[in-house]
C-alpha positions in Angstrom: -10.3 -14.7 32.3 -11.0 -12.4 35.3 -8.2 -10.1 36.3 -7.8 -7.7 39.2 -5.8 -4.5 39.0 -5.0 -2.6 42.1 -4.4 1.2 41.9 -2.3 2.7 44.6 -2.7 6.5 44.7 -0.6 8.5 47.2 -2.1 12.0 46.7 -2.5 13.9 50.0 -5.7 15.8 49.0 -9.0 15.0 47.5 -9.6 15.7 44.7 -6.0 15.6 43.4 -4.3 15.4 40.1 -2.6 12.2 41.4 -6.0 10.5 41.7 -7.1 11.9 38.4 -4.1 10.5 36.7 -4.6 7.1 38.4 -8.2 7.0 37.2 -7.2 7.8 33.6 -4.5 5.0 33.6 -6.8 2.5 35.2 -9.6 3.1 32.7 -7.2 2.7 29.9 -5.7 -0.5 31.2 -9.2 -1.9 31.9 -10.3 -1.1 28.3 -7.2 -2.7 26.8 -7.7 -5.8 28.9 -11.3 -6.0 27.8 -10.3 -5.9 24.2 -8.0 -8.9 24.9 -11.0 -10.8 26.3 -10.5 -10.4 30.0 -12.9 -9.3 32.7 -11.4 -6.7 34.9 -12.0 -5.6 38.5 -10.4 -2.4 39.7 -9.4 -2.0 43.4 -8.4 1.5 44.4 -6.2 2.2 47.4 -5.9 5.8 48.7 -2.8 5.7 50.8 -3.8 8.8 52.8 -6.8 6.8 54.1 -4.4 4.3 55.7 -1.7 6.8 56.9 -2.1 6.2 60.6 -2.2 2.5 60.2 0.9 2.6 58.1 2.8 4.5 60.7 1.6 2.2 63.5 2.6 -0.8 61.5 6.1 0.6 61.0 6.3 1.2 64.8 4.8 -2.0 66.0 5.4 -4.5 63.1 1.7 -5.5 63.3 -0.7 -4.2 60.6 -4.3 -3.4 61.5 -7.0 -5.7 60.2 -7.9 -3.2 57.5 -4.3 -2.6 56.4 -3.6 -6.4 56.3 -6.6 -6.7 54.0 -5.2 -4.1 51.7 -1.8 -5.8 51.6 -3.5 -9.1 50.8 -5.4 -7.5 48.0 -2.2 -6.2 46.5 -0.4 -9.5 46.9 -3.3 -11.4 45.1 -3.7 -8.9 42.3 -2.8 -9.5 38.7 -1.2 -6.1 38.2 -0.5 -2.9 40.0 -0.8 0.8 39.0 1.1 3.1 41.3 0.9 6.9 41.3 2.6 9.4 43.6 3.0 13.2 43.8 6.6 14.4 43.5 8.1 15.7 46.7 11.7 17.0 46.7 12.4 15.3 43.4 11.2 11.9 44.7 8.1 10.0 45.7 6.3 11.4 48.8 7.1 9.9 52.2 3.7 8.3 52.6 4.0 6.4 49.4 7.4 5.1 50.5 6.2 4.2 54.0 3.3 2.3 52.4 5.6 0.1 50.3 8.1 -0.2 53.2 5.3 -1.8 55.1 4.4 -4.3 52.4 5.8 -7.8 52.6 9.0 -7.9 50.5 7.7 -10.9 48.5 4.4 -9.4 47.7 5.5 -7.8 44.4 7.8 -10.5 43.1 7.2 -11.0 39.3 4.1 -8.7 39.5 3.4 -6.3 36.6 3.7 -2.7 37.9 3.0 0.5 36.0 4.6 3.5 37.6 3.3 7.1 37.4 3.8 10.4 39.1 2.5 14.0 39.1 4.5 17.1 39.8 4.5 20.9 39.7 6.8 21.0 36.7 7.9 18.8 33.8 11.4 18.9 35.1 10.4 16.5 37.8 9.6 13.7 35.3 13.0 12.1 36.1 11.4 10.8 39.3 10.1 7.9 37.3 13.5 6.5 36.4 15.5 7.9 39.3 13.2 6.9 42.2 10.2 4.8 41.3 11.7 2.4 38.9 14.7 1.5 41.1 12.4 0.9 44.1 10.1 -1.5 42.3 13.0 -3.2 40.6 14.5 -3.8 44.1 11.2 -5.4 45.1 11.5 -7.7 42.0 8.4 -6.4 40.3 8.1 -6.4 36.5 8.1 -2.6 35.8 6.5 -1.6 32.5 8.8 0.2 30.1 6.6 3.3 29.9 6.1 5.4 32.9 3.6 8.3 33.0 4.4 11.7 34.4 1.9 14.6 34.4 2.7 18.2 35.2 0.0 20.9 35.5 0.5 22.0 31.8 -0.3 18.4 30.7 -3.9 18.8 31.8 -4.6 21.7 29.4 -7.7 21.8 27.2 -7.2 20.3 23.8 -3.5 21.3 23.3 -0.5 19.3 22.3 0.6 18.7 25.9 -2.7 17.0 26.8 -2.5 14.9 23.6 1.0 13.8 24.6 -0.1 12.8 28.1 -3.0 10.8 26.7 -0.6 9.1 24.3 1.7 8.1 27.2 -1.3 6.8 29.2 -2.5 4.8 26.2 1.0 3.3 25.6 1.6 2.5 29.3 -1.9 1.1 29.8 -1.5 -1.1 26.8 1.8 -2.5 28.0 0.3 -3.4 31.4 -2.7 -5.0 29.8 -0.6 -7.2 27.5 1.7 -8.2 30.3 -1.2 -9.1 32.6 -3.1 -10.9 29.9 -0.3 -13.2 29.0 0.0 -14.4 32.6 -1.7 -17.8 33.1 -3.4 -17.5 29.7 -3.9 -21.0 28.4 -1.7 -21.8 25.4 -3.6 -23.5 22.6 -1.4 -26.0 20.9 -1.3 -26.0 17.1 -2.0 -29.6 16.0 -0.1 -28.9 12.8 3.0 -27.5 14.5 4.8 -30.8 14.6 3.5 -32.9 11.6 4.5 -36.5 11.2 7.0 -36.9 8.3 5.5 -38.4 5.2 8.2 -41.1 5.2 7.0 -42.3 8.6 3.4 -42.3 7.5 4.3 -44.6 4.6 6.0 -47.0 7.0 2.9 -46.9 9.3 4.9 -45.4 12.2 
C-alpha cells in the first residue's frame, strides 16, 4: 500500500540540526514501512519558507494558495513527523503559529512523531511538557517515543550518537507500525471459527 509521510521542520536556518534530525527520522520511518511492504512518499515542509504566509493567515484568516496546499497535504497524509528547535524551553514561535493556522480537525487520529533539537540535553523535557500536550489537544495519536537531539548527540562514533540513533530507530519503528496498521486489509483465517464435528455429522 502507498503511504505518505509529511515531515514538518521548523528550523530557522539552513542547514540546521533540526532538518538533519528530521531527515534521519524520515529515512528510518520510510525504511521500516518498506520492510512492512508499504511504498512510501515523503513530503517535506520547511516552516520558515511559509513564515510570511502563516503570519498573514493568522491576521486575515485566509491562507495563501501555497499554504492551503501545504495544509491539505498534511490533512491527507498517513502520518506526520514534526521537529522543532527549542526556544525558551518550548517549541519555537514559528512552529506554534504554523499549527495554530492548521484546521483543528486536520490531525484528528493521525499518527504523529514528535522531535526537537536544543543547545543542551536539559531541554529534552520540551517533548513531554510542550509538544506532546499540544498534539494531544489536537487529538493526534502521538507516538510513545519522542526524539531529542542536543549538540553532543551528533558526536562521531561515541555513546551519545549511538543513543540518538537508537531513539530514532525506536521512534521510527513505532510510527511505521502505527501507519501500516491503518487501513491494512485484514485477512480472515478460514479455520478461526470451525464448524463443530457434531454439526457436521448432522449435516448442518
